[in-house]
MARZAVEX-946159 format. One record per residue (C-alpha): x, y, z; residue in one letter. Coordinates in Angstrom, 2 decimals, m for minus. Layout:
# MARZAVEX-946159
+---------+---------+---------+-----+
|       u |       v |       w | res |
+---------+---------+---------+-----+
|       X |       Y |       Z |   A |
...
+---------+---------+---------+-----+
***
This chain:
# MARZAVEX-946159
+---------+---------+---------+-----+
|       u |       v |       w | res |
+---------+---------+---------+-----+
|   28.56 |  m40.43 |   50.79 |   X |
|   26.56 |  m42.42 |   53.45 |   X |
|   24.20 |  m39.21 |   53.92 |   X |
|   23.37 |  m39.21 |   50.12 |   X |
|   22.58 |  m42.83 |   50.18 |   X |
|   20.24 |  m42.41 |   53.01 |   X |
|   18.74 |  m39.34 |   51.27 |   X |
|   18.20 |  m41.45 |   48.38 |   X |
|   16.83 |  m44.32 |   50.38 |   X |
|   14.70 |  m41.99 |   51.92 |   X |
|   13.48 |  m40.18 |   48.82 |   X |
|   12.82 |  m43.67 |   47.06 |   X |
|   10.75 |  m45.25 |   50.18 |   X |
|    8.36 |  m41.74 |   50.02 |   X |
|    8.06 |  m42.33 |   46.02 |   X |
|    7.00 |  m46.27 |   46.81 |   X |
|    4.43 |  m45.06 |   49.64 |   X |
|    3.15 |  m42.48 |   46.77 |   X |
|    2.95 |  m45.36 |   43.64 |   X |
|    1.12 |  m47.65 |   46.47 |   X |
|   m1.32 |  m44.81 |   47.04 |   X |
|   m1.54 |  m44.16 |   42.91 |   X |
|   m2.37 |  m48.09 |   42.57 |   X |
|   m5.13 |  m48.44 |   45.09 |   X |
|   m6.41 |  m45.17 |   44.00 |   X |
|   m6.34 |  m46.08 |   39.95 |   X |
|   m4.19 |  m43.23 |   39.09 |   X |
|   m2.58 |  m44.52 |   36.38 |   X |
|   m0.49 |  m41.31 |   34.96 |   X |
|    0.75 |  m40.95 |   38.49 |   X |
|    1.79 |  m44.54 |   38.25 |   X |
|    3.89 |  m43.86 |   35.15 |   X |
|    5.52 |  m40.70 |   36.34 |   X |
|    6.79 |  m42.46 |   39.58 |   X |
|    7.89 |  m45.51 |   37.61 |   X |
|   10.14 |  m43.19 |   35.50 |   X |
|   11.56 |  m41.40 |   39.19 |   X |
|   11.65 |  m44.86 |   40.48 |   X |
|   14.28 |  m45.96 |   37.80 |   X |
|   16.59 |  m43.22 |   38.47 |   X |
|   16.95 |  m43.54 |   42.12 |   X |
|   17.07 |  m47.29 |   41.90 |   X |
|   20.21 |  m46.63 |   39.70 |   X |
|   21.37 |  m44.31 |   41.94 |   X |
|   21.47 |  m47.23 |   44.73 |   X |
|   23.02 |  m49.50 |   42.36 |   X |
|   26.08 |  m49.96 |   45.21 |   X |
|   24.01 |  m49.94 |   48.23 |   X |
|   24.62 |  m52.85 |   50.57 |   X |
|   21.92 |  m55.17 |   50.53 |   X |
|   20.98 |  m54.85 |   53.87 |   X |
|   20.32 |  m51.26 |   53.03 |   X |
|   17.77 |  m52.10 |   50.69 |   X |
|   15.58 |  m54.70 |   52.18 |   X |
|   12.82 |  m52.43 |   53.47 |   X |
|   12.88 |  m50.88 |   49.70 |   X |
|   12.56 |  m54.44 |   47.97 |   X |
|    9.67 |  m55.13 |   50.51 |   X |
|    7.72 |  m52.22 |   49.47 |   X |
|    8.45 |  m52.67 |   45.85 |   X |
|    7.58 |  m56.28 |   45.79 |   X |
|    4.09 |  m55.14 |   47.74 |   X |
|    3.72 |  m52.54 |   45.15 |   X |
|    4.05 |  m55.21 |   42.51 |   X |
|    1.58 |  m57.25 |   43.90 |   X |
|   m0.96 |  m54.81 |   43.97 |   X |
|   m0.38 |  m53.62 |   40.31 |   X |
|   m0.68 |  m57.07 |   39.39 |   X |
|   m3.86 |  m57.36 |   41.10 |   X |
|   m5.19 |  m54.10 |   39.64 |   X |
|   m4.22 |  m55.60 |   36.24 |   X |
|   m6.16 |  m58.52 |   37.09 |   X |
|   m9.41 |  m56.98 |   37.51 |   X |
|   m9.11 |  m54.50 |   34.73 |   X |
|   m9.00 |  m57.55 |   32.49 |   X |
|  m11.85 |  m58.92 |   34.29 |   X |
|  m13.82 |  m56.06 |   33.92 |   X |
|  m13.05 |  m55.92 |   30.10 |   X |
|  m13.79 |  m59.65 |   29.73 |   X |
|  m17.15 |  m58.82 |   31.24 |   X |
|  m17.76 |  m55.86 |   29.11 |   X |
|  m17.00 |  m57.77 |   26.09 |   X |
|  m19.64 |  m60.31 |   27.43 |   X |
|  m22.27 |  m57.68 |   27.77 |   X |
|  m21.45 |  m56.18 |   24.70 |   X |
|  m21.95 |  m59.25 |   22.94 |   X |
|  m25.30 |  m59.80 |   24.42 |   X |
|  m26.57 |  m56.78 |   23.33 |   X |
|  m25.85 |  m57.95 |   19.82 |   X |
|  m27.31 |  m61.64 |   20.12 |   X |
|  m28.08 |  m64.20 |   22.76 |   X |
|  m28.20 |  m67.92 |   23.00 |   X |
|  m31.21 |  m70.10 |   22.91 |   X |
|  m32.43 |  m73.53 |   22.68 |   X |
|  m34.63 |  m74.89 |   20.20 |   X |
|  m37.58 |  m77.50 |   20.67 |   X |
|  m34.63 |  m80.58 |   20.38 |   X |
|  m32.62 |  m78.98 |   22.64 |   X |
|  m29.82 |  m77.72 |   20.71 |   X |
|  m28.39 |  m74.41 |   21.41 |   X |
|  m28.78 |  m71.52 |   18.71 |   X |
|  m27.62 |  m67.93 |   18.45 |   X |
|  m30.11 |  m65.35 |   17.81 |   X |
|  m29.07 |  m62.30 |   16.09 |   X |
|  m31.60 |  m59.49 |   16.16 |   X |
|  m31.23 |  m58.94 |   12.41 |   X |
|  m31.94 |  m62.39 |   11.67 |   X |
|  m34.29 |  m63.79 |   14.21 |   X |
|  m37.82 |  m63.31 |   14.31 |   X |
|  m39.55 |  m62.30 |   17.31 |   X |
|  m43.30 |  m62.75 |   17.59 |   X |
|  m44.88 |  m59.89 |   19.26 |   X |
|  m48.31 |  m60.12 |   20.74 |   X |
|  m50.51 |  m57.41 |   21.82 |   X |
+---------+---------+---------+-----+
***
């Protein structure tokens, strides 16, 4: 029984290393695949003593931290792209009295000089 738990522990640690690689390299499909396998290995270790699980817990927390950072970066990129796309549709300017004004390409007038 102890040998089986040791093999499962080692398999889970290998999987956590693979998951870390997938997270740091943006391999989203691989992240999904490791998640499914990780759940089954963790279920097999449900009765393992806490002392056996310390390193696994540490690796899992680090991967979660990396995944949260990656998601934060993706969300920041999405916000930035939204701003850029919005700027191509209109832009903000100020009138002679200093009031903000949105100028749309369809409604704004542009004076062109040669």
